[in-house]
N, C-alpha and C positions, 0 to 999 in steps of 0.2 A: 550479383545479388544487389538489391536496392538497399539503401541506408535504413529503411524502415523494417527490413526483413530481419527476423530473429530466428535462431535455431530452435529446435525442439527442446534441447537441453536448456537453453536460455529461458524459454517459456516455462519450463518446470521450475527453475530457479526463481523466476518472478512470481510464480504461484506460491512457492514457499515463503517468499518475502511478504506476499499478501496475507498469508495465514499468520505469520509471526506478528505483523502489524495489527491485524484484527485481534489476535489474543491479547496483545499489549494494550489495546484500547480498552477492551473488557476488563482487564486486571486494573488498569489505572482508574477507570470509573468506579469499580468496586472499592478500591483502596480509598478513593476520595471521600466515600461515605464513612470511613472509619477514622480519617485523619482530622485532628483538631487544630493543628498548626496551619494558619492561613498561608504562610509562605510555601509550605509544602503542597497545599492544595492548589495553589497558583502553578507551581512547577508541574503537577500532575496534569492540570488542565492544559498547560502549554504543550505537554508531551502529547496529549489526545489530539489537539489542534494540528500539530505537526504530523502526526501519524495520519489523520484524514487527508492532509495534503500530499503525503507520500503515496497513500493508497490511490488517490485520484490520479497522480502522475503515472503510476504503474498500470493502472487500468487503461489510461489513454495510450500508453505504449503498446499494450497488447491489442487494443482496438486498432490502432494504426497498422500494426503488423498483420493483423487478420485481413483488414481491408486491402492491404498491398498484396497479400497472398491471393485473395479472391480475384483481384484485378489481373494478376498473372495467369490465372486459370482460364480467363475469357479469351 
């Protein structure tokens, strides 16, 4: 197995993480509209930015694994 290969179970776990991060972004953005404390708003915005970075990383991992699998099939 190549290093970029991930198992089906790992793929499902990554999918669950992506769902959780997406829901977290939605919640944080909704709460930002209700919060009056600027420090808390900043924390929520930092959480959103960090979640976007995490989602991008997870998506890259899945893409690399998919490309590796397609190359093996050739």
